[in-house]
C-alpha positions in Angstrom: -0.1 0.0 0.0 1.1 3.5 -0.9 0.5 6.3 1.2 0.8 10.0 0.0 0.9 13.1 2.4 -1.5 15.6 0.1 -1.8 18.3 2.5 -0.3 19.7 5.6 -2.2 22.7 6.9 -0.4 24.1 9.9 -2.3 26.4 12.7 -0.3 29.8 13.6 0.2 28.9 17.2 1.7 25.3 17.1 0.2 24.1 19.9 -0.6 20.4 19.8 -4.0 19.5 18.3 -6.1 17.1 20.0 -9.1 16.2 17.8 -10.3 16.1 14.5 -13.7 15.2 12.0 -15.2 15.2 9.1 -18.4 16.4 8.5 -21.0 13.5 6.7 -19.6 14.7 3.2 -16.1 14.6 3.9 -16.1 18.4 2.5 -15.0 20.0 5.6 -12.8 19.4 8.7 -13.3 20.6 12.6 -10.2 20.4 14.2 -8.9 21.8 17.8 -6.5 21.7 20.6 -4.3 23.3 23.4 -4.9 26.8 21.9 -8.7 26.7 22.9 -9.9 27.5 19.1 -12.0 25.1 17.2 -11.2 25.8 13.2 -13.5 25.0 10.4 -11.6 24.0 7.1 -12.2 23.0 3.4 -10.6 19.5 3.0 -10.4 19.4 -0.2 -8.2 23.2 -0.4 -7.1 23.3 3.4 -8.2 26.6 3.5 -9.3 27.7 6.9 -13.0 28.9 6.9 -14.0 29.9 10.4 -12.5 29.8 14.1 -15.0 29.2 17.2 -13.7 30.6 20.5 -15.4 30.1 23.9 -13.4 27.5 25.9 -11.1 29.0 28.7 -8.9 25.8 28.4 -7.9 23.1 26.3 -10.3 21.3 23.6 -10.2 17.7 24.1 -13.0 16.4 21.4 -15.6 17.2 18.8 -18.5 15.8 17.2 -20.7 16.8 14.2 -24.6 16.3 13.8 -25.3 14.6 10.7 -26.9 17.6 8.6 -23.5 19.6 9.6 -25.6 22.7 11.1 -24.3 22.1 14.7 -21.1 20.5 16.4 -20.6 19.8 20.2 -16.9 20.7 21.6 -15.5 19.9 25.2 -12.5 20.5 27.2 -10.5 21.2 30.0 -13.3 24.0 31.6 -15.6 21.3 32.4 -17.9 22.5 29.8 -19.8 21.0 26.8 -20.4 23.4 24.1 -23.1 23.1 21.3 -22.2 25.3 18.5 -24.2 26.5 15.5 -21.7 26.5 12.4 -22.9 29.3 10.1 -23.1 32.0 12.6 -20.3 30.8 14.9 -22.3 31.1 18.2 -22.8 29.0 21.0 -26.4 27.8 21.3 -26.1 25.3 24.0 -23.9 24.9 26.7 -23.5 22.1 29.3 -21.9 22.3 32.6 -22.7 19.4 35.4 -19.1 17.9 35.0 -16.9 18.6 37.9 -13.4 17.8 35.9 -12.1 17.8 32.4 -14.4 16.8 29.9 -12.4 14.3 27.5 -15.1 13.2 24.8 -18.5 13.9 23.4 -20.6 11.9 20.7 -24.0 12.5 19.3 -26.4 9.4 18.8 -27.6 9.0 15.1 -30.3 11.2 14.9 -28.3 13.9 17.1 -31.0 14.0 19.8 -28.8 12.9 22.3 -25.3 13.6 23.1 -23.1 11.8 25.3 -20.2 13.8 27.6 -17.3 11.5 29.0 -15.3 13.1 31.7 -12.1 13.0 34.1 -14.4 12.6 37.0 -15.2 9.3 35.8 -19.4 9.8 34.8 -20.8 9.8 31.4 -23.7 12.2 30.8 -26.5 12.2 28.5 -28.3 15.8 27.4 -31.5 15.5 25.7 -30.5 17.9 22.6 -34.3 18.3 22.0 -35.4 20.0 25.4 -33.8 23.3 26.6 -33.1 21.7 30.1 -29.1 21.7 30.7 -29.7 18.9 33.6 -28.4 15.7 32.2 -31.3 13.1 31.5 -29.0 10.3 32.7 -25.5 10.0 34.6 -23.6 6.6 34.0 -21.5 6.2 36.7 -20.0 2.7 36.5 -16.7 3.8 35.4 -13.9 3.9 38.4 -11.6 6.2 36.4 -11.4 8.9 34.0 -13.8 8.5 31.0 -11.5 8.9 28.2 -13.8 7.9 24.9 -17.2 7.2 23.9 -18.9 5.7 20.4 -22.8 5.5 20.2 -24.2 2.8 17.9 -28.4 2.9 17.4 -29.5 1.6 21.2 -25.9 1.1 22.7 -23.6 3.4 24.2 -19.9 2.4 24.5 -17.6 4.4 26.8 -13.8 3.4 27.5 -12.0 4.2 31.0 -8.7 4.6 32.0 -9.6 1.7 34.8 -9.1 -0.8 31.4 -12.8 -1.2 30.9 -15.2 -0.9 28.0 -19.0 -0.8 29.4 -21.7 -1.3 26.6 -24.9 0.3 27.6 -27.9 -1.3 25.9 -30.4 1.7 26.6 -33.1 0.0 25.1 -32.7 -3.1 27.5 -31.1 -1.6 30.5 -28.3 -3.7 30.4 -24.5 -3.2 31.0 -21.5 -5.4 29.1 -18.2 -4.9 30.7 -15.1 -5.7 28.9 -11.7 -5.6 30.7 -8.6 -5.1 29.2 -5.3 -4.4 31.4 -4.5 -1.1 30.5 -6.2 2.3 30.1 -8.7 2.8 26.9 -7.8 5.5 24.8 -10.1 5.3 21.9 -13.2 3.3 20.4 -14.3 3.1 16.7 -17.3 1.3 16.2 -18.0 -0.5 13.4 -20.9 0.6 10.8 -22.7 -2.3 11.6 -22.3 -2.1 15.5 -21.0 -5.7 15.5 -17.3 -4.7 16.3 -15.4 -2.1 17.7 -11.6 -0.9 17.0 -10.4 -0.4 20.5 -6.8 1.5 21.3 -5.4 0.7 24.3 -2.4 2.5 26.4 -0.3 -0.2 26.1 1.2 -0.6 22.4 -1.8 -2.4 20.8 -5.0 -2.0 19.2 -7.5 -4.7 19.2 -10.7 -5.7 17.3 -13.4 -6.3 20.0 -16.6 -8.7 19.3 -19.2 -6.3 21.1 -21.6 -9.5 21.2 -19.2 -12.0 22.8 -16.6 -9.8 24.3 -14.0 -11.5 22.4 -10.9 -10.3 20.6 -11.4 -11.0 16.8 -7.7 -9.7 16.0 -4.9 -7.7 17.5 -2.7 -5.3 15.9 1.1 -4.5 17.5 3.8 -3.0 16.3 2.8 0.8 17.4 4.5 2.7 20.3 2.1 4.3 22.5 2.5 4.5 26.5 2.1 8.1 27.5 -0.5 9.7 25.3 -4.0 9.6 24.2 -3.8 8.3 20.4 -7.0 7.4 18.7 -7.1 5.1 16.0 -9.7 4.5 13.0 -11.0 2.1 10.5 -10.9 3.3 6.8 -14.2 4.0 5.3 -14.7 0.3 3.9 -13.6 -1.5 7.2 -10.6 -2.9 5.4 -8.0 -1.2 7.5 -7.0 -0.2 10.7 -5.1 3.1 11.0 -3.2 4.6 14.0 -0.8 7.0 14.8 2.5 6.0 17.4 4.4 8.0 19.5 7.5 7.4 17.3 6.2 10.1 15.0 4.7 7.5 12.6 1.5 6.5 11.2 0.7 2.8 11.0 -1.7 0.9 8.8 -2.8 -3.0 9.3 -4.8 -5.2 7.1 -8.1 -5.4 9.5 -8.5 -8.9 8.8 -5.4 -10.6 8.6 -4.0 -8.2 11.4 -0.6 -7.9 8.9 1.0 -4.5 9.0 0.9 -3.0 5.4 3.2 0.1 5.9 4.8 2.6 8.2 5.0 6.5 7.5 6.6 8.8 9.1 5.0 12.5 9.7 6.7 15.7 9.1 8.8 16.9 11.8 8.2 13.0 13.5 5.5 14.7 15.2 3.0 12.4 17.4 -0.4 11.9 15.8 -2.6 12.3 18.5 -6.3 12.1 16.5 -7.0 10.3 13.2 -10.1 10.1 11.1 -11.1 8.6 8.1 -13.2 10.3 4.8 -16.5 9.2 5.0 -16.5 7.9 1.3 -13.0 8.2 0.0 -9.5 6.2 0.4 -8.1 9.4 2.1 -8.0 10.0 6.0 -7.1 13.3 8.2 -5.0 13.8 11.4 -4.0 16.2 14.3 -0.3 16.4 15.6 1.3 17.5 18.6 3.1 19.8 16.3 -0.7 21.8 15.4 -0.7 20.6 11.7 -3.3 19.1 10.0 -2.2 16.2 7.7 -4.3 15.0 4.9 -3.2 11.3 3.3 -4.4 9.7 0.5 -4.5 5.6 0.4 -3.4 4.1 -3.1 -3.9 0.2 -3.4 -0.8 -1.2 -5.1 
C-alpha cells in the first residue's frame, strides 16, 4: 500500500491539536486543541473558513451532527458547548461535569449528546429540550472516561480503568469488557457488531461487542504515554493508527498484517486520526499543531 501526504495544514500557534472530525459529506474538517480554538476548514483545499472561540482551556474532543448545522466541543474548562456552524455562536452549554471533559458523541439522529469526563461519569444530554440537566448519568467507571461511541441503542464507553462498558439503553443492560491497560479510543463498525479499541500499551484490538471476544490484535505502534486514537477506513478493510515515535501505521483488518508505516512531518505525534466517510483518505492532527491529509493508494 502506498500512502501519500497530500496536504499539510499548519495552525499559527503551533500548539498541540487534540481532535479532528470530518462532516458527513467529507467536504469539511473541524479541528481543535490546546490553543482553545475550534477551526473549520475545507478538506479539499485546506483553506480555513471560520474559528470558534468560547472555551477557556484546551479543547479535547469534537462531534458533528449529520446535517452539519451544529457541532459539540468539550475540554478542560469542564463544559460541553454546542455551536451553530454558520453563525459561530454557542447555542447550548452543558456544565455538570466536575472535571475536564475528554470526549463527546452524538447518537445517530443527534437527539442525544453523550459526554465523558475525568470525573469518571458519562452524562447524557437531551438536545431536543431546553434543559441543562443531564437526562441520565452513567457512573460505573472507576476512573476517567476517555472515549465514547454510540450505535443505535448502545452507548460504548472506554475508561482509563481498563474497561469498556456497553450500555444497552433499550434493555437496561451493561456489558463490561476488561483490558489490562487504559482505553484511549473506540471506533465502532458501521453495523455495530465490533469495535476497534486502542489501549495504552502499544496495541489495538478488534473487539466483538456481542461476545466480548478479541477478533484480532494489531501490534507495532508505540503508545505508553499519550491518548492516541485509531480508526478504520471507510470500507472497514484497514486499521489506521498513530504512534508515539512519529509514525502512522496501517494494518489489514482481517489478517492483522502491518501493511505500511509512514513518518509524519517533523516526526510529530499523531493525536487523533479519522477516515474520510466515502474515499480512501484520512486526516490526522499532530502535537506540532498541524492537520495532515493523506491519500491511500492500493498497490
